[in-house]
N, CA, C and O atoms as a CHARMM CRD file, in Angstrom:
* protein
*
  372
    1    1 UNK  N    -14.56300  10.13500  18.16500 PROA 1      0.00000
    2    1 UNK  CA   -14.86100   8.71300  18.00400 PROA 1      0.00000
    3    1 UNK  C    -13.59200   7.85800  18.07400 PROA 1      0.00000
    4    1 UNK  O    -13.64500   6.70900  18.51400 PROA 1      0.00000
    5    2 UNK  N    -12.47200   8.40100  17.65000 PROA 2      0.00000
    6    2 UNK  CA   -11.22500   7.63400  17.60400 PROA 2      0.00000
    7    2 UNK  C    -10.45500   7.67200  18.96400 PROA 2      0.00000
    8    2 UNK  O     -9.58700   6.83400  19.20500 PROA 2      0.00000
    9    3 UNK  N    -10.77100   8.61300  19.80800 PROA 3      0.00000
   10    3 UNK  CA   -10.02000   8.76600  21.06200 PROA 3      0.00000
   11    3 UNK  C     -9.93200   7.46500  21.87500 PROA 3      0.00000
   12    3 UNK  O     -8.85000   7.17100  22.38300 PROA 3      0.00000
   13    4 UNK  N    -11.00600   6.66400  22.03000 PROA 4      0.00000
   14    4 UNK  CA   -10.89700   5.46300  22.83200 PROA 4      0.00000
   15    4 UNK  C     -9.90700   4.44500  22.27400 PROA 4      0.00000
   16    4 UNK  O     -9.43600   3.57700  23.00900 PROA 4      0.00000
   17    5 UNK  N     -9.58700   4.54100  20.98500 PROA 5      0.00000
   18    5 UNK  CA    -8.59700   3.60500  20.41000 PROA 5      0.00000
   19    5 UNK  C     -7.20900   3.82300  21.04100 PROA 5      0.00000
   20    5 UNK  O     -6.41900   2.88500  21.14400 PROA 5      0.00000
   21    6 UNK  N     -6.92600   5.03400  21.45100 PROA 6      0.00000
   22    6 UNK  CA    -5.62800   5.36000  22.03100 PROA 6      0.00000
   23    6 UNK  C     -5.31600   4.56300  23.30400 PROA 6      0.00000
   24    6 UNK  O     -4.14700   4.39900  23.65200 PROA 6      0.00000
   25    7 UNK  N     -6.32000   4.07800  23.98300 PROA 7      0.00000
   26    7 UNK  CA    -6.14700   3.35500  25.23800 PROA 7      0.00000
   27    7 UNK  C     -5.91500   1.87200  25.05000 PROA 7      0.00000
   28    7 UNK  O     -5.62000   1.16900  26.01600 PROA 7      0.00000
   29    8 UNK  N     -6.03900   1.38200  23.83800 PROA 8      0.00000
   30    8 UNK  CA    -5.85300  -0.06100  23.60100 PROA 8      0.00000
   31    8 UNK  C     -4.39400  -0.43300  23.62200 PROA 8      0.00000
   32    8 UNK  O     -3.55900   0.36100  23.18700 PROA 8      0.00000
   33    9 UNK  N     -4.04700  -1.62500  24.11700 PROA 9      0.00000
   34    9 UNK  CA    -2.63800  -1.98100  24.35400 PROA 9      0.00000
   35    9 UNK  C     -1.77200  -2.08800  23.10900 PROA 9      0.00000
   36    9 UNK  O     -0.55400  -1.93400  23.19900 PROA 9      0.00000
   37   10 UNK  N     -2.36800  -2.34700  21.95000 PROA 10     0.00000
   38   10 UNK  CA    -1.54900  -2.49200  20.73900 PROA 10     0.00000
   39   10 UNK  C     -1.69900  -1.28900  19.77900 PROA 10     0.00000
   40   10 UNK  O     -1.32500  -1.37900  18.60900 PROA 10     0.00000
   41   11 UNK  N     -2.24100  -0.18100  20.27500 PROA 11     0.00000
   42   11 UNK  CA    -2.34100   1.02700  19.47400 PROA 11     0.00000
   43   11 UNK  C     -1.24000   1.97800  19.93300 PROA 11     0.00000
   44   11 UNK  O     -1.25100   2.47600  21.05800 PROA 11     0.00000
   45   12 UNK  N     -0.29400   2.21500  19.03100 PROA 12     0.00000
   46   12 UNK  CA     0.83300   3.11200  19.37500 PROA 12     0.00000
   47   12 UNK  C      0.51200   4.57800  19.14700 PROA 12     0.00000
   48   12 UNK  O      1.03300   5.45000  19.84200 PROA 12     0.00000
   49   13 UNK  N     -0.34900   4.85000  18.16900 PROA 13     0.00000
   50   13 UNK  CA    -0.67800   6.23700  17.85200 PROA 13     0.00000
   51   13 UNK  C     -1.96400   6.25600  17.01800 PROA 13     0.00000
   52   13 UNK  O     -2.25700   5.33700  16.25300 PROA 13     0.00000
   53   14 UNK  N     -2.70800   7.33800  17.20300 PROA 14     0.00000
   54   14 UNK  CA    -3.86200   7.61800  16.36000 PROA 14     0.00000
   55   14 UNK  C     -3.64000   9.03500  15.85900 PROA 14     0.00000
   56   14 UNK  O     -3.60600   9.98300  16.64300 PROA 14     0.00000
   57   15 UNK  N     -3.49000   9.17100  14.55100 PROA 15     0.00000
   58   15 UNK  CA    -3.26700  10.50800  13.97300 PROA 15     0.00000
   59   15 UNK  C     -4.47400  10.86200  13.12400 PROA 15     0.00000
   60   15 UNK  O     -5.09800  10.00200  12.50200 PROA 15     0.00000
   61   16 UNK  N     -4.79300  12.17600  13.11500 PROA 16     0.00000
   62   16 UNK  CA    -5.97000  12.61900  12.36100 PROA 16     0.00000
   63   16 UNK  C     -5.75100  13.99200  11.81700 PROA 16     0.00000
   64   16 UNK  O     -5.19900  14.86300  12.49000 PROA 16     0.00000
   65   17 UNK  N     -6.19100  14.19300  10.57400 PROA 17     0.00000
   66   17 UNK  CA    -6.21100  15.52100   9.99800 PROA 17     0.00000
   67   17 UNK  C     -7.49800  15.59000   9.19500 PROA 17     0.00000
   68   17 UNK  O     -7.64100  14.93100   8.16500 PROA 17     0.00000
   69   18 UNK  N     -8.41900  16.38900   9.67600 PROA 18     0.00000
   70   18 UNK  CA    -9.71900  16.46500   9.01300 PROA 18     0.00000
   71   18 UNK  C    -10.41600  15.11500   9.07400 PROA 18     0.00000
   72   18 UNK  O    -10.55300  14.52200  10.14400 PROA 18     0.00000
   73   19 UNK  N    -10.85600  14.63600   7.91400 PROA 19     0.00000
   74   19 UNK  CA   -11.55800  13.35100   7.84200 PROA 19     0.00000
   75   19 UNK  C    -10.58700  12.17200   7.63100 PROA 19     0.00000
   76   19 UNK  O    -11.02700  11.02300   7.56900 PROA 19     0.00000
   77   20 UNK  N     -9.30100  12.43500   7.52100 PROA 20     0.00000
   78   20 UNK  CA    -8.32600  11.34900   7.34800 PROA 20     0.00000
   79   20 UNK  C     -7.69700  11.03300   8.70100 PROA 20     0.00000
   80   20 UNK  O     -7.35500  11.92000   9.48300 PROA 20     0.00000
   81   21 UNK  N     -7.56100   9.73400   8.94300 PROA 21     0.00000
   82   21 UNK  CA    -6.94300   9.29600  10.19200 PROA 21     0.00000
   83   21 UNK  C     -6.09100   8.05900   9.91700 PROA 21     0.00000
   84   21 UNK  O     -6.19500   7.43200   8.86300 PROA 21     0.00000
   85   22 UNK  N     -5.25600   7.72900  10.88000 PROA 22     0.00000
   86   22 UNK  CA    -4.42300   6.51300  10.79000 PROA 22     0.00000
   87   22 UNK  C     -4.24000   5.95400  12.20100 PROA 22     0.00000
   88   22 UNK  O     -4.03100   6.69300  13.16300 PROA 22     0.00000
   89   23 UNK  N     -4.32500   4.62900  12.29300 PROA 23     0.00000
   90   23 UNK  CA    -4.12200   3.95400  13.59000 PROA 23     0.00000
   91   23 UNK  C     -2.88000   3.08100  13.41900 PROA 23     0.00000
   92   23 UNK  O     -2.85400   2.17200  12.59000 PROA 23     0.00000
   93   24 UNK  N     -1.85200   3.37400  14.21900 PROA 24     0.00000
   94   24 UNK  CA    -0.61700   2.61500  14.16900 PROA 24     0.00000
   95   24 UNK  C     -0.63400   1.51100  15.21200 PROA 24     0.00000
   96   24 UNK  O     -0.89900   1.76000  16.38800 PROA 24     0.00000
   97   25 UNK  N     -0.35200   0.29500  14.77900 PROA 25     0.00000
   98   25 UNK  CA    -0.32700  -0.85200  15.69800 PROA 25     0.00000
   99   25 UNK  C      1.09600  -1.15400  16.09600 PROA 25     0.00000
  100   25 UNK  O      2.01000  -1.11900  15.27200 PROA 25     0.00000
  101   26 UNK  N      1.27500  -1.45300  17.37900 PROA 26     0.00000
  102   26 UNK  CA     2.60500  -1.76400  17.92500 PROA 26     0.00000
  103   26 UNK  C      2.49900  -2.97900  18.83500 PROA 26     0.00000
  104   26 UNK  O      1.43000  -3.29400  19.35800 PROA 26     0.00000
  105   27 UNK  N      3.64500  -3.66300  19.01300 PROA 27     0.00000
  106   27 UNK  CA     3.69400  -4.78200  19.96000 PROA 27     0.00000
  107   27 UNK  C      3.56300  -4.30700  21.37300 PROA 27     0.00000
  108   27 UNK  O      2.87800  -4.93100  22.18400 PROA 27     0.00000
  109   28 UNK  N      4.21100  -3.20500  21.68300 PROA 28     0.00000
  110   28 UNK  CA     4.20800  -2.67500  23.02600 PROA 28     0.00000
  111   28 UNK  C      3.99800  -1.15400  22.97500 PROA 28     0.00000
  112   28 UNK  O      4.79600  -0.42400  22.38700 PROA 28     0.00000
  113   29 UNK  N      2.94700  -0.71200  23.58200 PROA 29     0.00000
  114   29 UNK  CA     2.61300   0.73200  23.52000 PROA 29     0.00000
  115   29 UNK  C      3.63200   1.58700  24.24000 PROA 29     0.00000
  116   29 UNK  O      3.91800   2.69700  23.79300 PROA 29     0.00000
  117   30 UNK  N      4.19700   1.10300  25.35200 PROA 30     0.00000
  118   30 UNK  CA     5.13400   1.90500  26.11800 PROA 30     0.00000
  119   30 UNK  C      6.45300   2.10800  25.34900 PROA 30     0.00000
  120   30 UNK  O      6.95200   3.22900  25.25200 PROA 30     0.00000
  121   31 UNK  N      7.00100   1.03300  24.81500 PROA 31     0.00000
  122   31 UNK  CA     8.26600   1.14100  24.10500 PROA 31     0.00000
  123   31 UNK  C      8.09300   1.51000  22.64400 PROA 31     0.00000
  124   31 UNK  O      9.06700   1.84000  21.96700 PROA 31     0.00000
  125   32 UNK  N      6.86500   1.46000  22.15200 PROA 32     0.00000
  126   32 UNK  CA     6.53100   1.73700  20.74800 PROA 32     0.00000
  127   32 UNK  C      7.21700   0.73900  19.79300 PROA 32     0.00000
  128   32 UNK  O      7.45900   1.05100  18.62700 PROA 32     0.00000
  129   33 UNK  N      7.52600  -0.46600  20.31000 PROA 33     0.00000
  130   33 UNK  CA     8.14100  -1.51300  19.48900 PROA 33     0.00000
  131   33 UNK  C      7.12800  -1.97900  18.43000 PROA 33     0.00000
  132   33 UNK  O      6.00200  -2.35700  18.75100 PROA 33     0.00000
  133   34 UNK  N      7.54900  -1.94100  17.19700 PROA 34     0.00000
  134   34 UNK  CA     6.68800  -2.29600  16.06600 PROA 34     0.00000
  135   34 UNK  C      6.53400  -3.81100  15.96800 PROA 34     0.00000
  136   34 UNK  O      7.39100  -4.56900  16.42200 PROA 34     0.00000
  137   35 UNK  N      5.43200  -4.23000  15.37200 PROA 35     0.00000
  138   35 UNK  CA     5.29400  -5.63700  15.02100 PROA 35     0.00000
  139   35 UNK  C      6.20200  -5.96400  13.86700 PROA 35     0.00000
  140   35 UNK  O      6.40600  -5.11800  12.99700 PROA 35     0.00000
  141   36 UNK  N      6.76000  -7.16500  13.82100 PROA 36     0.00000
  142   36 UNK  CA     7.54300  -7.55100  12.64800 PROA 36     0.00000
  143   36 UNK  C      6.65500  -7.51900  11.39400 PROA 36     0.00000
  144   36 UNK  O      5.49600  -7.93300  11.44200 PROA 36     0.00000
  145   37 UNK  N      7.19200  -7.03300  10.28800 PROA 37     0.00000
  146   37 UNK  CA     6.45000  -6.90300   9.03700 PROA 37     0.00000
  147   37 UNK  C      5.79700  -8.23300   8.62700 PROA 37     0.00000
  148   37 UNK  O      4.65600  -8.27500   8.16500 PROA 37     0.00000
  149   38 UNK  N      6.56900  -9.31800   8.81700 PROA 38     0.00000
  150   38 UNK  CA     6.07600 -10.62200   8.34800 PROA 38     0.00000
  151   38 UNK  C      4.86000 -11.13600   9.16700 PROA 38     0.00000
  152   38 UNK  O      4.18200 -12.06600   8.73000 PROA 38     0.00000
  153   39 UNK  N      4.58500 -10.54700  10.33200 PROA 39     0.00000
  154   39 UNK  CA     3.41700 -10.94500  11.12500 PROA 39     0.00000
  155   39 UNK  C      2.11200 -10.42600  10.52900 PROA 39     0.00000
  156   39 UNK  O      1.04700 -10.98200  10.79900 PROA 39     0.00000
  157   40 UNK  N      2.18100  -9.39500   9.74400 PROA 40     0.00000
  158   40 UNK  CA     1.03400  -8.82700   9.04100 PROA 40     0.00000
  159   40 UNK  C     -0.17600  -8.64300   9.98000 PROA 40     0.00000
  160   40 UNK  O     -1.30000  -9.02800   9.65900 PROA 40     0.00000
  161   41 UNK  N      0.09400  -8.05200  11.12900 PROA 41     0.00000
  162   41 UNK  CA    -0.97800  -7.88700  12.14500 PROA 41     0.00000
  163   41 UNK  C     -2.09300  -6.97100  11.62800 PROA 41     0.00000
  164   41 UNK  O     -3.27100  -7.30800  11.74200 PROA 41     0.00000
  165   42 UNK  N     -1.73200  -5.83200  11.06900 PROA 42     0.00000
  166   42 UNK  CA    -2.76000  -4.91800  10.56800 PROA 42     0.00000
  167   42 UNK  C     -3.56800  -5.55600   9.44000 PROA 42     0.00000
  168   42 UNK  O     -4.77600  -5.33800   9.35000 PROA 42     0.00000
  169   43 UNK  N     -2.91300  -6.34700   8.57100 PROA 43     0.00000
  170   43 UNK  CA    -3.60500  -7.05600   7.51400 PROA 43     0.00000
  171   43 UNK  C     -4.61200  -8.02300   8.10500 PROA 43     0.00000
  172   43 UNK  O     -5.71700  -8.15000   7.57600 PROA 43     0.00000
  173   44 UNK  N     -4.26900  -8.70200   9.17500 PROA 44     0.00000
  174   44 UNK  CA    -5.16900  -9.63800   9.80800 PROA 44     0.00000
  175   44 UNK  C     -6.36800  -8.91200  10.38400 PROA 44     0.00000
  176   44 UNK  O     -7.49100  -9.40600  10.28400 PROA 44     0.00000
  177   45 UNK  N     -6.15400  -7.73700  10.99200 PROA 45     0.00000
  178   45 UNK  CA    -7.25600  -6.93700  11.54100 PROA 45     0.00000
  179   45 UNK  C     -8.19700  -6.55900  10.39900 PROA 45     0.00000
  180   45 UNK  O     -9.41300  -6.71200  10.51700 PROA 45     0.00000
  181   46 UNK  N     -7.64200  -6.07300   9.30900 PROA 46     0.00000
  182   46 UNK  CA    -8.46100  -5.64800   8.18300 PROA 46     0.00000
  183   46 UNK  C     -9.21000  -6.82600   7.57500 PROA 46     0.00000
  184   46 UNK  O    -10.35700  -6.67500   7.15400 PROA 46     0.00000
  185   47 UNK  N     -8.58700  -7.98300   7.52300 PROA 47     0.00000
  186   47 UNK  CA    -9.26000  -9.18000   7.00700 PROA 47     0.00000
  187   47 UNK  C    -10.46100  -9.55000   7.86400 PROA 47     0.00000
  188   47 UNK  O    -11.52300  -9.87700   7.33500 PROA 47     0.00000
  189   48 UNK  N    -10.30100  -9.50000   9.20100 PROA 48     0.00000
  190   48 UNK  CA   -11.41500  -9.79500  10.08700 PROA 48     0.00000
  191   48 UNK  C    -12.51500  -8.73000   9.97100 PROA 48     0.00000
  192   48 UNK  O    -13.69600  -9.04900  10.11300 PROA 48     0.00000
  193   49 UNK  N    -12.14100  -7.47500   9.71600 PROA 49     0.00000
  194   49 UNK  CA   -13.14000  -6.42100   9.53800 PROA 49     0.00000
  195   49 UNK  C    -14.01300  -6.66300   8.29700 PROA 49     0.00000
  196   49 UNK  O    -15.18500  -6.28600   8.27000 PROA 49     0.00000
  197   50 UNK  N    -13.42800  -7.29500   7.27500 PROA 50     0.00000
  198   50 UNK  CA   -14.20900  -7.60200   6.07500 PROA 50     0.00000
  199   50 UNK  C    -15.41200  -8.48200   6.39600 PROA 50     0.00000
  200   50 UNK  O    -16.45000  -8.37000   5.74300 PROA 50     0.00000
  201   51 UNK  N    -15.28900  -9.33400   7.36900 PROA 51     0.00000
  202   51 UNK  CA   -16.42300 -10.17200   7.77600 PROA 51     0.00000
  203   51 UNK  C    -17.54500  -9.33000   8.36300 PROA 51     0.00000
  204   51 UNK  O    -18.69400  -9.76900   8.40600 PROA 51     0.00000
  205   52 UNK  N    -17.22200  -8.12200   8.81600 PROA 52     0.00000
  206   52 UNK  CA   -18.21600  -7.19400   9.33200 PROA 52     0.00000
  207   52 UNK  C    -18.67000  -6.18900   8.24800 PROA 52     0.00000
  208   52 UNK  O    -19.41600  -5.24700   8.51600 PROA 52     0.00000
  209   53 UNK  N    -18.19300  -6.43100   7.03400 PROA 53     0.00000
  210   53 UNK  CA   -18.46700  -5.55000   5.90000 PROA 53     0.00000
  211   53 UNK  C    -17.85800  -4.16800   6.08400 PROA 53     0.00000
  212   53 UNK  O    -18.41700  -3.16300   5.64400 PROA 53     0.00000
  213   54 UNK  N    -16.69200  -4.13200   6.74700 PROA 54     0.00000
  214   54 UNK  CA   -15.94000  -2.89200   6.94300 PROA 54     0.00000
  215   54 UNK  C    -14.64400  -3.09100   6.14900 PROA 54     0.00000
  216   54 UNK  O    -13.85400  -3.98700   6.44600 PROA 54     0.00000
  217   55 UNK  N    -14.44400  -2.26400   5.16300 PROA 55     0.00000
  218   55 UNK  CA   -13.29800  -2.43500   4.24500 PROA 55     0.00000
  219   55 UNK  C    -12.25800  -1.37100   4.52600 PROA 55     0.00000
  220   55 UNK  O    -12.44200  -0.20500   4.17700 PROA 55     0.00000
  221   56 UNK  N    -11.16300  -1.77200   5.15900 PROA 56     0.00000
  222   56 UNK  CA   -10.01700  -0.92700   5.35700 PROA 56     0.00000
  223   56 UNK  C     -8.79000  -1.64500   4.82400 PROA 56     0.00000
  224   56 UNK  O     -8.72900  -2.87400   4.84300 PROA 56     0.00000
  225   57 UNK  N     -7.83000  -0.89500   4.35600 PROA 57     0.00000
  226   57 UNK  CA    -6.62100  -1.51100   3.74000 PROA 57     0.00000
  227   57 UNK  C     -5.39900  -1.04600   4.51800 PROA 57     0.00000
  228   57 UNK  O     -5.14800   0.15700   4.60300 PROA 57     0.00000
  229   58 UNK  N     -4.63400  -1.97300   5.08900 PROA 58     0.00000
  230   58 UNK  CA    -3.48300  -1.57200   5.88600 PROA 58     0.00000
  231   58 UNK  C     -2.29900  -1.10100   5.02600 PROA 58     0.00000
  232   58 UNK  O     -2.16500  -1.46600   3.85800 PROA 58     0.00000
  233   59 UNK  N     -1.48200  -0.30900   5.62500 PROA 59     0.00000
  234   59 UNK  CA    -0.18500   0.07300   5.04700 PROA 59     0.00000
  235   59 UNK  C      0.85400  -0.30400   6.09100 PROA 59     0.00000
  236   59 UNK  O      1.16600   0.47900   6.98900 PROA 59     0.00000
  237   60 UNK  N      1.38200  -1.50500   5.96200 PROA 60     0.00000
  238   60 UNK  CA     2.33300  -2.01200   6.96300 PROA 60     0.00000
  239   60 UNK  C      1.60700  -2.21100   8.28300 PROA 60     0.00000
  240   60 UNK  O      0.61700  -2.94000   8.34100 PROA 60     0.00000
  241   61 UNK  N      2.08800  -1.57000   9.34500 PROA 61     0.00000
  242   61 UNK  CA     1.47000  -1.66200  10.67800 PROA 61     0.00000
  243   61 UNK  C      0.50100  -0.52000  10.94300 PROA 61     0.00000
  244   61 UNK  O      0.11400  -0.27800  12.08700 PROA 61     0.00000
  245   62 UNK  N      0.11100   0.17700   9.88800 PROA 62     0.00000
  246   62 UNK  CA    -0.79200   1.30500  10.03400 PROA 62     0.00000
  247   62 UNK  C     -2.10500   1.01300   9.30300 PROA 62     0.00000
  248   62 UNK  O     -2.10400   0.48600   8.19000 PROA 62     0.00000
  249   63 UNK  N     -3.21800   1.35900   9.94000 PROA 63     0.00000
  250   63 UNK  CA    -4.51900   1.22800   9.29600 PROA 63     0.00000
  251   63 UNK  C     -5.04100   2.63600   9.01000 PROA 63     0.00000
  252   63 UNK  O     -5.48800   3.33000   9.92300 PROA 63     0.00000
  253   64 UNK  N     -4.98400   3.06000   7.74100 PROA 64     0.00000
  254   64 UNK  CA    -5.51800   4.38100   7.41000 PROA 64     0.00000
  255   64 UNK  C     -7.05300   4.32800   7.35100 PROA 64     0.00000
  256   64 UNK  O     -7.64200   3.31800   6.96700 PROA 64     0.00000
  257   65 UNK  N     -7.66100   5.41300   7.73200 PROA 65     0.00000
  258   65 UNK  CA    -9.12000   5.54400   7.69600 PROA 65     0.00000
  259   65 UNK  C     -9.40600   6.82900   6.87800 PROA 65     0.00000
  260   65 UNK  O     -9.12600   7.94000   7.33000 PROA 65     0.00000
  261   66 UNK  N     -9.95300   6.65000   5.70000 PROA 66     0.00000
  262   66 UNK  CA   -10.29000   7.78600   4.83400 PROA 66     0.00000
  263   66 UNK  C    -11.71700   7.56400   4.34900 PROA 66     0.00000
  264   66 UNK  O    -11.92400   7.07700   3.23800 PROA 66     0.00000
  265   67 UNK  N    -12.68600   7.91000   5.15700 PROA 67     0.00000
  266   67 UNK  CA   -14.07200   7.65900   4.77800 PROA 67     0.00000
  267   67 UNK  C    -14.54400   8.63400   3.66600 PROA 67     0.00000
  268   67 UNK  O    -14.07500   9.76800   3.57400 PROA 67     0.00000
  269   68 UNK  N    -15.46100   8.16400   2.85300 PROA 68     0.00000
  270   68 UNK  CA   -15.99500   9.05800   1.81200 PROA 68     0.00000
  271   68 UNK  C    -16.80000  10.17100   2.51000 PROA 68     0.00000
  272   68 UNK  O    -17.36900   9.98000   3.58500 PROA 68     0.00000
  273   69 UNK  N    -16.82000  11.32400   1.85900 PROA 69     0.00000
  274   69 UNK  CA   -17.58100  12.45400   2.42600 PROA 69     0.00000
  275   69 UNK  C    -19.06200  12.17100   2.53900 PROA 69     0.00000
  276   69 UNK  O    -19.76300  12.81800   3.31700 PROA 69     0.00000
  277   70 UNK  N    -19.55200  11.19600   1.75900 PROA 70     0.00000
  278   70 UNK  CA   -20.98300  10.85700   1.77600 PROA 70     0.00000
  279   70 UNK  C    -21.33100   9.88500   2.90900 PROA 70     0.00000
  280   70 UNK  O    -22.49500   9.51300   3.05900 PROA 70     0.00000
  281   71 UNK  N    -20.34800   9.47000   3.70100 PROA 71     0.00000
  282   71 UNK  CA   -20.60200   8.49100   4.77900 PROA 71     0.00000
  283   71 UNK  C    -21.44600   9.16300   5.86300 PROA 71     0.00000
  284   71 UNK  O    -21.19500  10.30000   6.26100 PROA 71     0.00000
  285   72 UNK  N    -22.45700   8.41800   6.32700 PROA 72     0.00000
  286   72 UNK  CA   -23.33400   8.94300   7.37200 PROA 72     0.00000
  287   72 UNK  C    -22.67200   8.77000   8.73200 PROA 72     0.00000
  288   72 UNK  O    -21.70400   8.02300   8.87600 PROA 72     0.00000
  289   73 UNK  N    -23.20600   9.47000   9.72500 PROA 73     0.00000
  290   73 UNK  CA   -22.69400   9.28300  11.09100 PROA 73     0.00000
  291   73 UNK  C    -22.87900   7.87300  11.58100 PROA 73     0.00000
  292   73 UNK  O    -22.02600   7.33700  12.28700 PROA 73     0.00000
  293   74 UNK  N    -23.99400   7.26600  11.21100 PROA 74     0.00000
  294   74 UNK  CA   -24.28000   5.88500  11.59800 PROA 74     0.00000
  295   74 UNK  C    -23.23600   4.94400  10.99500 PROA 74     0.00000
  296   74 UNK  O    -22.72900   4.05900  11.68500 PROA 74     0.00000
  297   75 UNK  N    -22.91300   5.13000   9.71300 PROA 75     0.00000
  298   75 UNK  CA   -21.91200   4.29100   9.06500 PROA 75     0.00000
  299   75 UNK  C    -20.56200   4.52100   9.68200 PROA 75     0.00000
  300   75 UNK  O    -19.79200   3.57400   9.84100 PROA 75     0.00000
  301   76 UNK  N    -20.24600   5.75000  10.03600 PROA 76     0.00000
  302   76 UNK  CA   -18.95200   6.05900  10.69500 PROA 76     0.00000
  303   76 UNK  C    -18.90800   5.36900  12.06600 PROA 76     0.00000
  304   76 UNK  O    -17.87100   4.83200  12.45400 PROA 76     0.00000
  305   77 UNK  N    -20.00800   5.38400  12.78300 PROA 77     0.00000
  306   77 UNK  CA   -20.06600   4.66600  14.07900 PROA 77     0.00000
  307   77 UNK  C    -19.80600   3.18300  13.90700 PROA 77     0.00000
  308   77 UNK  O    -19.09300   2.58400  14.71200 PROA 77     0.00000
  309   78 UNK  N    -20.37600   2.57300  12.86300 PROA 78     0.00000
  310   78 UNK  CA   -20.17800   1.16100  12.60100 PROA 78     0.00000
  311   78 UNK  C    -18.71200   0.89300  12.30000 PROA 78     0.00000
  312   78 UNK  O    -18.15100  -0.08300  12.79800 PROA 78     0.00000
  313   79 UNK  N    -18.08400   1.73700  11.49900 PROA 79     0.00000
  314   79 UNK  CA   -16.66600   1.56900  11.16100 PROA 79     0.00000
  315   79 UNK  C    -15.81700   1.65600  12.40000 PROA 79     0.00000
  316   79 UNK  O    -14.99800   0.76900  12.63900 PROA 79     0.00000
  317   80 UNK  N    -15.97800   2.69400  13.20300 PROA 80     0.00000
  318   80 UNK  CA   -15.09700   2.90200  14.35400 PROA 80     0.00000
  319   80 UNK  C    -15.37000   1.85000  15.44700 PROA 80     0.00000
  320   80 UNK  O    -14.43400   1.36300  16.08200 PROA 80     0.00000
  321   81 UNK  N    -16.63600   1.50500  15.66400 PROA 81     0.00000
  322   81 UNK  CA   -16.89600   0.50600  16.69900 PROA 81     0.00000
  323   81 UNK  C    -16.38400  -0.88500  16.26000 PROA 81     0.00000
  324   81 UNK  O    -15.90900  -1.65300  17.09600 PROA 81     0.00000
  325   82 UNK  N    -16.47500  -1.20500  14.98500 PROA 82     0.00000
  326   82 UNK  CA   -15.93000  -2.47100  14.51100 PROA 82     0.00000
  327   82 UNK  C    -14.42500  -2.50100  14.63400 PROA 82     0.00000
  328   82 UNK  O    -13.86200  -3.51500  15.04700 PROA 82     0.00000
  329   83 UNK  N    -13.76000  -1.41700  14.28600 PROA 83     0.00000
  330   83 UNK  CA   -12.31300  -1.32600  14.42500 PROA 83     0.00000
  331   83 UNK  C    -11.91800  -1.44800  15.89300 PROA 83     0.00000
  332   83 UNK  O    -10.98200  -2.17700  16.22100 PROA 83     0.00000
  333   84 UNK  N    -12.61300  -0.75000  16.77300 PROA 84     0.00000
  334   84 UNK  CA   -12.31600  -0.81500  18.19600 PROA 84     0.00000
  335   84 UNK  C    -12.46800  -2.22700  18.71400 PROA 84     0.00000
  336   84 UNK  O    -11.63800  -2.70700  19.48600 PROA 84     0.00000
  337   85 UNK  N    -13.51200  -2.88200  18.29500 PROA 85     0.00000
  338   85 UNK  CA   -13.76900  -4.25900  18.76300 PROA 85     0.00000
  339   85 UNK  C    -12.67500  -5.22600  18.31800 PROA 85     0.00000
  340   85 UNK  O    -12.22000  -6.05800  19.10400 PROA 85     0.00000
  341   86 UNK  N    -12.25300  -5.11800  17.05600 PROA 86     0.00000
  342   86 UNK  CA   -11.17300  -5.98800  16.55700 PROA 86     0.00000
  343   86 UNK  C     -9.85000  -5.68900  17.23900 PROA 86     0.00000
  344   86 UNK  O     -9.11200  -6.60800  17.59600 PROA 86     0.00000
  345   87 UNK  N     -9.54900  -4.42700  17.42000 PROA 87     0.00000
  346   87 UNK  CA    -8.27000  -4.07500  18.08600 PROA 87     0.00000
  347   87 UNK  C     -8.27100  -4.46000  19.56000 PROA 87     0.00000
  348   87 UNK  O     -7.23900  -4.87000  20.09300 PROA 87     0.00000
  349   88 UNK  N     -9.42600  -4.33100  20.22800 PROA 88     0.00000
  350   88 UNK  CA    -9.51700  -4.70700  21.65500 PROA 88     0.00000
  351   88 UNK  C     -9.35900  -6.21100  21.82500 PROA 88     0.00000
  352   88 UNK  O     -8.88800  -6.67600  22.86400 PROA 88     0.00000
  353   89 UNK  N     -9.75300  -6.97700  20.80100 PROA 89     0.00000
  354   89 UNK  CA    -9.68900  -8.42700  20.93100 PROA 89     0.00000
  355   89 UNK  C     -8.34400  -8.99500  20.43900 PROA 89     0.00000
  356   89 UNK  O     -8.15100 -10.21100  20.43900 PROA 89     0.00000
  357   90 UNK  N     -7.42000  -8.12500  20.02200 PROA 90     0.00000
  358   90 UNK  CA    -6.10600  -8.62800  19.60200 PROA 90     0.00000
  359   90 UNK  C     -5.45300  -9.31300  20.79900 PROA 90     0.00000
  360   90 UNK  O     -5.32200  -8.73000  21.87500 PROA 90     0.00000
  361   91 UNK  N     -5.05400 -10.54600  20.58900 PROA 91     0.00000
  362   91 UNK  CA    -4.42300 -11.29300  21.65900 PROA 91     0.00000
  363   91 UNK  C     -3.05600 -11.75400  21.16700 PROA 91     0.00000
  364   91 UNK  O     -2.88200 -12.88000  20.70100 PROA 91     0.00000
  365   92 UNK  N     -2.09300 -10.84100  21.28700 PROA 92     0.00000
  366   92 UNK  CA    -0.75600 -11.10700  20.79100 PROA 92     0.00000
  367   92 UNK  C      0.23800 -10.94100  21.90500 PROA 92     0.00000
  368   92 UNK  O      0.17400  -9.98300  22.67500 PROA 92     0.00000
  369   93 UNK  N      1.14300 -11.86100  21.98800 PROA 93     0.00000
  370   93 UNK  CA     2.20500 -11.61900  22.88600 PROA 93     0.00000
  371   93 UNK  C      2.36600 -12.46800  24.03900 PROA 93     0.00000
  372   93 UNK  O      3.28900 -12.26700  24.83000 PROA 93     0.00000
């Protein structure tokens, strides 16, 4: 479900181990140049996700995803599709 995120222009990396994952946001995917901390890009993405009732908390330019084990596949689909939609609509630069 997370693989399509890797193709988005502001996703530098998607890491996963078991049910834990992290999406790293960058200004430029090729150079891996990070967003300035003060831009709070990941925080903005997470804030917009709250309007979709998806609660994720950024750590700097990284958005960790640690779903509860009780999460259904449908709920997981909603989480990942919402995240993909917000990241695809990032218009920075």
